[in-house]
N, C-alpha and C positions, 0 to 999 in steps of 0.2 A: 456553369462550367468547368468541370474538374477534369483536368491533368493528374498524372501520376505525380504525387508528391506534391501536388501544387492544391491548396484550399481556396475558394475565392467565398472571398463575405462581401455581400453590398449591404452597406448600411445606409445607402439613399436615404431620403427621410424620415431618418431617424433622428432623435434627440441627441447631443453627448453621453447622455448615461445609460441610454438604448444602448447604441453602439459599442460602448466600455464596456458594459456588460458583454455584449456580445463576440466582441474580440477577445477580452478575460477567458470567458467560457470553454473560445477555439480555441487558446492556445497553451490553454489549463490540459485538455482533454487530446492534443497533439499527439499522435504517437510515432514513432520512430520512422516508419513510411513517409513520414511528409514535414518536408525542410521550408517550404515557407506558406507563408498566411497570405494572400490576395485583399486586400482590404481593396475595395471598391467605394469610393468617397465623393464620389463628385468633386466641379467645383463652379461648374458655372453658376451656382444658387448661391455663393458663397465658399470662402475656406476656411470657416473655424472647426470643423469634422477635421477635416484635412493638418492641419497646422497641431492640433490634441491628437493626433494622430501622431504623427510624426515628432514632435514631442514627447511623448508621454510615452512610448512604447520604448523609444531611445535607451532607457533609464530599466526597461524589465529585466529580469535574471536570465526568463530561456528567450528572450532576441538576444542571437549573435548581432545581426544590425538592421538597420531600416533603409531599405533601399528605392530611392528615387528613380523612376523610368521618364521616356517622355513623355508619356501618358500623365497631366497633374491629375486629372482625376483619380489616381492609383498609386495605394503604396504598398509595397511587401515588406513584410516582417519576417527576415530570413534567420528562421532556427538553427540549421546546421547548412554545410557544406556539403556538394557533393561531393564522390570520392570517386 
């Protein structure tokens, strides 16, 4: 699903290395029209990927902030705020 300004990445069934490569690539390629990268990692089969995404991208220079929502299986990487 793709909303204006929001890119969704589904990293279910990926290893951490695969998920990180996918997310890193998308963050690097994000144009000015993208303000959120929504990472769908799930949590029912464990929280390792979720926890690593939240920790790793808190310190990323291109990610303004990591946002947690009601759905524990999704983490938003906010690249910029809407004006």
